[in-house]
C-alpha positions in Angstrom: 0.1 0.2 -0.1 1.5 3.5 -0.8 -0.1 5.2 1.5 2.0 4.2 4.7 1.0 5.2 8.3 3.2 8.3 8.2 1.6 9.8 5.5 -2.1 9.1 7.3 -0.3 11.1 10.1 0.7 13.7 8.2 -2.4 14.1 6.4 -4.6 14.3 9.4 -2.5 17.4 10.4 -3.7 19.0 7.0 -7.3 21.0 6.7 -10.0 18.2 4.9 -10.1 20.3 1.4 -6.2 19.4 1.0 -6.7 15.9 2.7 -8.9 15.1 0.4 -6.9 16.2 -2.5 -3.5 14.4 -1.8 -5.6 11.2 -0.7 -7.6 11.1 -3.9 -4.0 11.3 -5.1 -2.5 8.6 -3.8 -5.4 6.5 -5.1 -4.8 6.9 -8.1 -1.2 6.1 -7.6 -2.1 2.8 -5.9 -4.3 2.5 -8.8 -1.6 3.0 -11.3 1.0 0.6 -9.0 -1.7 -1.9 -9.3 -0.9 -2.5 -13.1 1.8 -3.9 -14.3 4.7 -1.7 -14.0 8.6 -2.2 -14.4 10.9 -1.7 -12.0 11.9 1.6 -13.2 8.5 3.1 -13.2 8.2 1.7 -9.9 11.4 3.5 -8.6 10.6 6.5 -10.0 6.7 6.1 -8.4 8.3 6.1 -4.9 10.5 8.9 -5.4 7.1 11.1 -6.4 5.6 9.5 -3.6 8.6 10.4 -1.4 8.0 14.1 -3.2 4.4 14.3 -2.1 5.1 12.9 1.3 7.6 16.3 1.7 5.0 18.5 0.5 2.8 16.9 2.6 4.8 17.9 5.8 5.5 21.1 4.7 1.5 22.0 3.9 1.6 20.4 7.8 4.2 22.9 8.5 2.6 26.0 7.0 -0.8 25.1 8.6 0.8 25.2 11.6 1.9 28.1 11.7 -1.2 29.4 10.1 -2.9 27.9 13.1 -0.7 29.8 15.3 -1.4 33.1 13.4 -4.8 32.7 13.3 -4.8 31.9 16.9 -2.7 35.2 17.6 -4.9 36.6 15.6 -8.0 35.4 17.8 -6.5 36.1 20.9 -6.1 39.8 19.5 -9.5 40.4 18.4 -10.5 39.0 21.6 -8.5 42.0 23.8 -9.8 44.2 20.9 -13.4 43.3 22.2 -12.9 43.8 25.9 -10.9 47.0 25.2 -13.9 48.0 23.3 -15.7 47.1 25.8 -14.1 49.2 28.7 -14.0 51.9 26.3 -18.0 51.7 25.7 -18.1 51.8 29.6 -16.1 54.3 30.3 -18.1 56.6 27.7 -21.2 56.0 29.1 -19.7 57.0 32.7 -18.4 59.6 30.4 -22.0 61.0 29.1 -23.4 60.2 32.8 -21.0 62.9 34.0 -21.5 65.2 31.1 -25.5 64.8 31.8 -24.8 65.7 35.0 -22.9 68.3 34.7 -24.9 70.1 32.2 -27.6 69.6 34.9 -25.2 71.2 37.3 -24.7 74.1 34.6 -28.7 74.6 34.1 -28.8 74.7 38.5 -25.8 77.4 38.4 -27.0 79.5 35.8 -30.7 79.7 37.3 -29.0 80.1 40.9 -27.3 83.2 39.2 -30.1 84.5 37.0 -31.8 84.9 40.5 -28.6 86.0 42.3 -28.4 89.5 39.6 -32.8 89.3 39.9 -31.9 90.1 43.4 -28.9 92.3 42.8 -30.6 94.4 40.2 -33.3 94.7 43.1 -30.6 95.3 45.8 -29.2 98.1 43.7 -32.6 99.6 42.6 -33.3 100.0 46.6 -30.5 101.1 47.2 -30.5 103.6 44.6 -33.9 104.7 45.9 -32.2 105.1 49.5 -29.4 106.8 48.2 -31.6 109.3 46.2 -33.7 109.4 49.9 -30.6 110.2 51.8 -29.5 112.5 49.4 -32.9 114.6 49.8 -32.4 114.2 53.2 -28.8 115.7 53.2 -30.0 118.2 51.1 -33.1 119.1 53.2 -30.7 119.8 56.0 -28.5 121.3 54.4 -31.2 123.9 53.1 -32.2 124.1 56.5 -28.8 125.2 57.5 -28.5 127.3 55.3 -31.9 129.3 55.4 -30.5 129.9 59.1 -26.9 131.0 58.4 -28.8 133.2 55.8 -30.6 134.9 58.6 -28.4 135.0 61.9 -24.9 135.6 59.6 -25.3 139.7 58.9 -25.2 139.9 62.7 -22.0 138.2 63.4 -20.2 139.1 60.8 -20.5 142.3 61.8 -19.7 141.6 65.2 -16.6 139.6 64.3 -15.7 141.2 60.8 -17.5 144.7 61.3 -19.6 144.2 58.6 -22.8 145.6 57.3 -24.9 143.2 54.8 -26.4 144.7 51.8 -29.1 143.2 50.5 -29.3 139.9 52.5 -27.2 136.8 51.9 -28.6 133.7 49.5 -27.9 130.9 47.6 -27.4 131.8 43.9 -25.1 130.9 40.8 -22.1 132.4 39.6 -22.1 132.3 35.4 -18.7 131.5 34.7 -19.2 130.4 30.5 -21.6 130.5 28.1 -24.8 127.7 29.6 -22.2 127.1 32.7 -22.3 128.2 36.2 -20.9 127.6 39.6 -23.1 127.3 42.6 -22.6 129.3 45.4 -24.3 128.3 48.9 -23.7 131.5 50.6 -23.0 135.2 48.8 -23.5 138.2 49.6 -22.5 141.8 49.2 -21.7 144.0 52.6 -19.4 147.7 53.3 -16.7 147.4 55.9 -15.1 150.5 56.8 -16.8 152.2 53.5 -15.2 149.6 51.8 -17.4 147.1 49.7 -16.3 143.2 50.8 -18.0 140.4 49.2 -19.0 136.9 51.4 -18.8 134.0 50.3 -19.5 130.4 51.7 -20.8 127.0 52.0 -23.2 124.8 54.2 -21.6 121.2 55.5 -23.6 119.2 57.7 -20.1 118.0 59.0 -17.5 119.6 57.9 -13.7 117.9 56.7 -10.7 119.8 55.3 -11.5 118.1 52.2 -14.6 120.1 51.7 -12.5 123.7 52.7 -9.6 122.2 49.8 -12.6 122.1 47.4 -14.4 124.9 48.4 -10.7 127.4 48.0 -9.9 125.4 45.1 -13.5 126.9 43.7 -12.9 130.3 45.3 -9.5 130.4 43.1 -11.7 129.3 39.6 -14.1 132.2 40.3 -11.5 134.8 40.5 -11.9 136.2 37.6 -15.5 136.5 38.0 -15.8 137.7 41.1 -13.2 140.3 40.7 -10.3 141.0 43.2 -11.9 142.9 46.2 -11.8 141.6 49.7 -13.7 138.7 50.3 -14.9 136.7 53.6 -15.0 133.2 53.3 -17.5 131.2 55.6 -18.4 127.4 56.3 -21.5 127.2 58.4 -21.6 123.8 59.6 -23.1 121.4 62.6 -20.0 119.9 63.6 -16.3 120.1 63.3 -13.7 118.9 64.9 -10.8 120.9 66.3 -8.2 120.0 63.8 -10.7 120.8 61.0 -11.1 124.3 63.0 -7.7 125.1 62.8 -7.4 123.6 59.4 -9.7 126.3 58.3 -8.2 129.4 60.5 -5.0 128.4 58.4 -6.7 128.8 55.5 -8.3 132.4 56.3 -12.1 130.8 56.5 -14.2 131.5 59.4 -16.5 128.8 60.9 -19.8 129.0 62.2 -21.9 126.5 63.8 -25.8 125.7 63.7 -26.2 126.4 67.2 -25.1 130.0 66.6 -27.9 130.4 64.9 -31.2 131.6 65.4 -34.2 129.0 65.6 
């Protein structure tokens, strides 16, 4: 029998289609040998069988290597599938985290909106409060000025020997086209026959900065007030000793509300 045990063993290692081809081939060879052949022909057939055996072994080795590569490829595919599974899980986690983040952003946006509304309301309330306080401050200042208009002439006469002519008032000095500077207290008088100009301001609580601002205003208005003698005064409810001393250094007389008639 030309198909030996060794050949059968090798054939078992190849894939079924290849094995079928070689089995059929060996059977045809056996059939041919079964017929009358010469020794020379038999030897030639034997060589062919050996060549075929070698070929089968090479195919078996190639099949083994292919199986190894297929095995590695299958393992790589399994690893990719597992990696993809983990990636999908991570993506799900990220999607969930993004959803929660979006919800938090919506909550923060709503909270910000409410905060802005509350701030706008607070700003509006503060604005109204400032307007009310400003109105109250102006009212208090106007009351102080009104009392000063009545009482200052007597005090200025006692302190400076000035006779006020036409009374004191609140007025504006024109400094340009449609431009005016407000003066809280202004009036004219005479001292030893000389004309003098009384200029002053009213502050509920006098500070050094008020004195500086007033002096700057007087300097700006020099060209519009003339260069004659001027008596500068402040009327106030309160001024600390350092502020009173500072006013004295600047040549500004300070009068307090308690000195005025009610």
